[in-house]
C-alpha positions in Angstrom: 151.5 88.3 105.2 150.0 87.7 108.5 148.4 91.1 108.8 146.6 90.8 105.4 145.5 87.1 106.7 143.9 88.7 109.7 142.1 91.5 107.7 140.6 89.0 105.2 139.2 87.1 107.8 137.7 90.3 109.7 136.2 92.0 106.5 134.9 88.4 105.2 133.2 87.9 108.4 131.4 91.3 108.1 130.6 90.8 104.6 129.2 87.1 105.4 127.2 88.6 108.1 125.3 90.6 105.7 121.7 89.0 104.9 120.9 88.0 101.6 118.3 90.8 101.4 120.8 93.5 102.1 123.3 92.1 99.8 120.8 92.0 97.1 119.7 95.7 97.5 122.9 96.8 98.2 124.4 95.1 95.0 121.5 96.6 93.0 122.7 100.0 94.3 126.5 99.2 93.2 125.4 98.2 89.9 123.2 101.1 89.2 126.3 103.8 90.5 128.6 101.6 88.0 125.9 101.8 85.3 126.0 105.4 85.6 129.8 106.0 85.6 130.8 107.7 82.2 133.5 104.9 81.5 130.9 102.4 81.8 128.5 104.1 79.6 131.1 104.6 77.0 132.9 101.3 76.9 132.3 98.7 74.3 133.6 95.8 76.3 134.1 94.8 79.9 135.2 91.9 81.9 133.4 91.0 85.0 133.8 88.7 88.1 130.7 86.1 88.2 130.0 86.8 92.1 130.6 84.0 94.5 129.4 83.3 98.1 128.6 87.0 99.8 130.4 89.2 96.9 128.5 91.9 95.1 126.1 90.2 92.8 127.4 91.1 89.3 124.8 89.3 87.1 122.9 92.8 87.0 126.0 94.1 85.2 126.0 91.3 82.7 122.4 91.5 81.8 122.5 95.5 81.4 125.9 94.9 79.2 124.4 92.7 76.9 121.2 94.6 76.6 123.5 97.6 75.5 125.2 95.3 72.9 128.5 95.4 74.8 130.9 92.5 74.7 131.2 90.6 78.1 134.5 88.9 79.3 134.7 86.8 82.4 137.9 84.7 83.7 138.5 81.1 84.2 140.9 80.4 86.9 143.8 77.9 85.9 145.1 76.4 89.2 148.1 74.7 87.8 149.3 78.0 87.2 147.3 80.6 89.3 146.5 82.6 86.4 143.3 83.8 84.8 142.3 83.0 81.3 139.8 85.3 79.9 136.7 84.4 77.6 133.5 86.3 76.3 130.2 84.9 77.5 127.0 85.8 75.6 124.5 84.4 77.9 124.8 82.6 81.5 124.4 79.3 79.4 128.1 79.7 78.5 129.2 79.3 82.1 129.2 76.5 84.3 130.6 75.8 88.1 134.5 75.7 87.8 137.1 75.7 90.3 136.5 76.7 93.8 132.8 76.6 92.9 133.0 79.6 90.9 130.9 80.2 87.8 133.4 80.4 84.8 133.3 80.0 81.2 132.6 76.6 79.7 135.9 75.1 78.6 136.5 75.5 74.6 133.3 77.0 74.0 135.0 80.3 72.5 138.4 81.4 71.8 140.5 83.0 74.5 140.1 86.8 74.7 142.7 89.1 73.4 143.4 91.5 76.2 143.5 94.6 74.0 139.8 94.0 73.4 138.9 94.6 77.0 138.2 98.2 77.9 137.2 98.1 81.4 137.8 95.4 84.3 135.5 95.1 87.0 137.7 93.8 89.9 136.8 91.8 92.9 138.4 91.8 96.5 137.8 91.0 100.2 138.9 94.6 101.0 140.1 97.8 99.5 141.6 101.2 100.6 140.7 104.6 99.2 144.1 104.6 97.2 142.7 101.7 95.3 144.8 98.9 96.6 143.4 95.4 97.5 143.3 92.3 99.6 142.4 89.4 97.5 141.4 85.9 98.7 145.0 84.9 98.8 145.3 82.9 95.3 147.3 85.8 93.7 145.1 85.4 90.4 144.4 89.0 90.2 147.9 90.0 91.4 149.3 88.4 88.4 146.7 89.5 85.8 146.2 93.0 86.7 149.7 94.1 85.6 149.0 92.4 82.1 146.2 94.5 81.2 146.3 98.0 80.4 142.3 98.9 80.7 140.5 100.9 83.4 140.1 98.9 86.4 137.2 99.5 88.7 136.5 97.6 91.9 133.2 96.6 93.5 132.5 96.6 97.1 130.0 96.6 100.0 131.1 100.0 101.9 131.9 97.3 104.9 134.9 96.3 102.7 136.8 99.6 102.5 139.6 99.9 105.0 142.0 102.6 106.0 145.1 101.0 104.7 146.2 97.7 102.8 149.2 96.2 103.6 151.0 96.7 99.9 153.5 95.0 98.1 156.0 97.1 95.6 154.7 95.1 92.8 150.3 95.7 93.7 148.4 97.4 91.0 145.8 99.9 92.4 142.4 100.0 90.6 141.2 103.3 89.4 138.1 103.6 90.9 135.9 101.7 93.7 132.1 101.6 93.7 130.0 100.9 97.0 126.3 101.2 97.7 127.2 104.5 99.0 129.7 106.2 96.8 132.2 106.2 94.0 135.8 106.4 95.4 138.1 107.9 92.5 141.3 106.5 93.3 143.5 107.3 90.5 144.5 110.9 91.8 145.4 109.3 95.4 147.8 106.9 94.1 151.7 107.7 94.6 
């Protein structure tokens, strides 16, 4: 736990050190690379996180998906149980600032998603290793969610967020790939 805490602090400092101009430019490159993945082109639906703080800007993906006629899902945090509830959104009018100041689907606007409807999940993290394991923000929301969903999982990160190895727990779920501004890292074949 201490090791993860130190890594989280170090990587967040690196990411927070990016200028807004760098973040926008690199986010566009990441989203462009993501859009060009075969799975992204073919999927009828995807779940994205709505960026917060210095994260990769995901609004580009939402606009692209709506333009392509794809269904977009986003998570809502449930702090009492530290779980995510997933809802469809059809525009950014469907979201509001929620827990932790993160944009979330407005409550009671639409029915929660059936997880089988989601074909592709875009996963956030503080850091990833090349095997697809991640360090989250410490709340455990995605740690609880990822084992429940049987969809392709793709992480988005700036290259400064890729580290040599993430300290793992036996129940951690790796993503299938990671998109950075520099490369696509296929992780599935690297997992034990």
